[in-house]
N, C-alpha and C positions, 0 to 999 in steps of 0.2 A: 909212497904213491897212493896207497889205499887211503891213507889219512887225508891226503890232499883232496881226493875225490869225495870223501865224506864231508870235508869242509865245504866244498863247492855245492854239494847236494843240500846241505843245511842252509847255505846262503840262498839257494834257489827256492827252497821251501818257504823260508822266511819272506822272500820277496813276493811269492805267490800269496802268502797269508796277508801281507801288507796291502797288496792290490785288492784282494777280496774284502779285507776289512774296510779299506777306504771306499770301495764301491757300496757296500751295505751301509757304511756310516753316512756317506753323502745322501744315499737314498732315504735314510731315516730322518734326514733333516728337511725333506720336502714337506711343504704345507699345501695340500691340495685345495682347490676351490670347492665350495659346497653348493655352488649354483650352476645350473646347466645353461641358463640364459644370461648372457652378459650384456643384454640391452636394458637400459634403465631410462625412465622418463626424465625429461629435463626438469630441473629444480625439485626433484623428488628427494625425500630424506633417505640418504644412503650412508651406512656406517661400515667401517672396515670389518668389524667382527661378524657382520651378517654375511660376508662373502667368503671367509676362510674357515678351514677346519683345523682343529688343533688336537687331532687324535693322537699324534705322536708326542704330545705334551712338551712341545718346544716352548721356550720362554719367549713370548711375544714382547719385543722391545718397543714396537710402534704402539702408540696409544690408540684407543678405539675412536679414532677421529672421524669426523663427518667428511665424506668425500664430496668434492666440488662437482655438482651436476648442472652448473649454470651455463655451460658452453656445449653446444652440439658437437658430436663427432667422437672419434676414438681418443682415449687417453690412457696413460699407463699409471698403474697403482703399485706402490712399493710397500712391502712388509719387511721390517727388520726383526729378526728373531735370533735365538741362541739355544743351542742344544749340545750336550756333551762338550761344554766349554768352548764351543766354536760359534762365532757370530756369522750370520749370512743375511743376504737380502733376497727376498722372493719378489719377482715381478710378474704382473699379469695385466692384460688390457681389458677395458670395458668400453662400451659404446653408448653415448648419450643420445637419445632420440626424442622426438616430439611427435606423437601421434594422437594427442588429445585435443579435441576441438574446444574452442572458447565457450564460455557460458555467458548468456545474455540475460540481464535482469531488466525488465521493462513492464510498463503498464499495458494491459491487454486491450484497453479501450480508451480512446481520446475523443473529446468532444469540443467542437468550436462552432461558432456561428458563421454564416455566409459573409465573406469578405474579411474575416479576421484570421490572419495567418498565425500559427503557433509553431514553435520549434519542436518538431517531432522527436528530436534527439536529446532534448534538454535533460531528461531524467533517465536516460538509458545508460546502463553501466555494463561494461564487458570485463570479464575476468578470464585469465588464461594462465596456464602453468608456466608459460614462458616469461610471465611478468612484464611483457612488453605493452606499450600503450597502443591499443587497437581502437581505431575509429570506426564505429558501425556506420552502415549506410541503410537508407530506406529503399526497398525494392517495390515497384508497383506504381501505378498512375493514380493521381488524385488532383482535385481542383478545389482550392479554398473558396472560389467564387461560385461554386455550383453545389447545391444541396445534394446529399447522398451519403451512403455508407460505403466506405472504401476499404476493401480487404488488402492489407499491405503486409510486408515482412521487414524485419530488421535482419541484416546480414553482417556477420563478423568473420574475418579471415585472419589467421595469424601468419607469421613469417614462414612457417613450414607448410602453409597451404591448407591447414585444417579449417573447415568452415562450419558455421552454425547459423541457422535461421530460426527466427521466432515470429509467429503470426501475431498481428494486432489489427484492431479495427479503428479507423478514423471516421467519426461522424461529423459531417458538416450540416448544420441544421438551419432552418429558417425560424427566426424568433417569432414570426407571425403565426405559424401554424404547427410548429413541432410540439408545443406544449399548450394545448387548448384549455379553456376554462371547463370546469366541471358542468356536465349537463344538468339541467333542471330536473328535480324529482317529479314524478307523476302526482297529480292532485289538482284540486281546484285552485286557481290563481285569483286571489281576492285582493282588490285594490285597498290600500290602507290610507295613504297620504302622499303628498309630494315633499321631497326634501328641500332644503334651503337653496339648492342649486337647480331645482326643477326636475329632479329624477323621480320617477314613479316608484313608490315602495309598495311591494306586494307581500301577501302572506300565503304560503303554501304549506299545508299540513302543520300549521301552527308556528312555523319559522319564517323569518323575514328575508326578502330578496330585493336587490336593486340591480337592474340590468342583468338578471339571471345569476348574480353573485350572492351567495349566502352571506348575510350580515349578522355578526354577533359582537356586541359590545355592551356597555353598561345600560344603554337605552333599549337595545333590541336583544332579548334573550332567545334561547332555543326553545322549541316546543317541548312540553313536558314529556319525559321519557324518550327524548331524541337519541337514536342510535344510528351511526353512519352505516350506509349500505355500500355494496360494491367495493369492499375493502380487501386489501391484500391478505390479511388474516381476519377472520370473522370477529366482529366486535360484539356479537350477540352473546349475552350471558357473561360478558367480561365485567368484573367488578373492581379490578385493579388496573394499574397503569399497564399499557401494552404498546410497545414500540412499533410493532408491525401492523396494528389494527388501523391502518390509514388507507385512504382511497387508493385504488390501484393506479390511477393516472398519477397521483401525487407520489406514490411509491416509485414508479418508474422514472419520474423526473428527478426524484431524490437520488436514485442510483446513478443517473447520468451526472448529476452534480458532484456526487461523492467521488466517482471515478475520475472526473476532470480535476478535482482537487488532488487526488492521489497521484495523478500524472505529474503534478508540480511538487510532489513531496509533502503534501499537506494532509493532515489527518482530521477528518470531521466525522462525527457520529451522532446519532439521535440519542440524546440523554433522556428526553421525556416526550413520548408520542401521544397516542390516544389516552385520554383520561376520562373515564365515565363519571357520571353525576356523583355516585357514592364516594369515589376517591377524591374528587374535587371538594366535596363537603368536608371530608376529614382533614384535608390539607388546609382549607380556608379557616376552619375552627382552630387548628393548631397555630396558624399564623396570628390569629386574633389573640389567643392566649399569650403568645410570645411578645407581640408588638402593639397590640391594641387594634381595634377595627379601623381607625383612621389611617394608620400606617399600612396595615395589611391590604387595604383596598387600593393602595398605590401600586402594588406589584402582584396582587393575586385577585382572582375573580370569585364572585359568589357562585355557588353551584347553580348550573343552568345558564350561566353567562360566560362560560369559558370557551375559547376557541379550541382548546385541546379536545373538547367533547365532539367537535365536528368531524374529526378524522382528516382535516385539511391543514393542521398546524402541528408543529413540534419544536422542541428546544434542542439546540446543538451544544455539544461539549460541556462547558462549564456555565452554569447559570449565575454568572458573576460579571461585574462591570469590566473586569480585566480581559474578558474574551474579546472585546472590541479592539484592543491594542495588540492582540496576537496576530501572527501571520494568517492563521485560519480565519479569524474574525474580520480582518481587513479584506481578505479575498472574498469571503461570503458577502460582505457589504457591497463589493464592486461587481460581483458576478452572479449573485443569486437570481437576479431578474431574468437572466438568459434561460433559466430553467423553469421559469414561471413562478418564482417565489419572491416575496417582498419582506422587508423588515417591517413587521406589523406595527411595532411601536417605535417610531423613529426618534432620533435625538432632537430635543427642543420642541417636541410636539406633545408634551405631556398634557397641556390644556385642551388639546384636541382629542386625544385618544383616551384620556382618563387614567393612563398608566405611565410609569417611569420608562425611560429608554431601556429597551431590551435588545441588544445586538444579536442575541442568540435565538430569539423567537421569530420563526419564519411562518408565513401563511402562504398557501398556494392560491393563485388567482389566474394562472395561465400567463404565458410570456407577453401577450399583447398588452394587457393591463399592467403587468409588472414592469414593462419597459417604460410606460407612462409614469408610473409612480416612482420609479428609480430616478427619473428627472436628472440624468447626468450626474448622479451621485448625491443630489440634494433631495433625499427621499420625501415623498408626499404621503401623508396618511390616507387611509380609506375614508376617514371622517371628513378630511378636507376635500378630497376628490368628489365625493358624493354629496357633500354638504349636509352632514348629519351630526347629531350630538352624541356624546357618550357620557350619560349621567344616570345614576340609579334613580328609580322613582322614589319619591318621598314616602 
């Protein structure tokens, strides 16, 4: 009888030990999460190993796979592992959320003329972590038929209701008065002669003017020692090329034109701006040595005869014939007049201007005269309009 009870007691102890062993064995197989927050942004990069702990040194059978976060809401994640020769599956839940607002990429300033509508959304891009196609909208009142500066907003809202707004300015300008011609300098106005078209040609401080416009070509040089005044960056003492040493009115008009081009995805920049007498002399001599004086004078000016010295002209992008066929070159040819600029040496007018066609060389004259010279795309040169020649003195 005693033997029987001993056997039963041993069996009972063994069962207790088995139960305790299994309890601690199973507990040792647990793979706890190592993150407190189980909310993750939509379409974020989330990998399995970044969520679980392996302190118990279980053998993870699941690969470190990327977890799908493309769908909003709760989802279950499975981890297959093995320890102490036993395989198990650990399950846990995560929640995919979207609390990030879209990002708007846009031009901060758009410019157009009265009566000319432009697509305000043409170059606006919206990016969102949801990767959905979000159509932005324009918020605010504006009128393409009325001159003014309109403060507007772009608004973008994703499917989760996250909203972003970006401010931008729409300028509707009048071509007749938004970009005026440069005011005459102070000084005695001395009559010189009449042009072939009957315009009065005057001399002020040694430089030539017609209808208050400064004239510089092979016939009419600048005054000796001419330095432009009222420039964005002072030209006094400048002996090398300076992109910003141009008239303030010209500079502001240039910025408006540049911003308008950028709004269309075009990139224009000043490659060569103000060029003082000394620098022009160095360049001209270099060109003579390279190509001879006859060829050099077809594309470069003698010192004192260059429009670059006026602070009213500059070259854009690449000073090469290919510029005319680029998107930027075509846009400049069709739109520069709106901002008061002209193609100073138009195509097919070499016998009038004395220089080869330069699609990149712009001269500021104000929008009123620029519109006339634009001539619906068939550019007229200053020499034709005013009836003057462009030939160096013998």
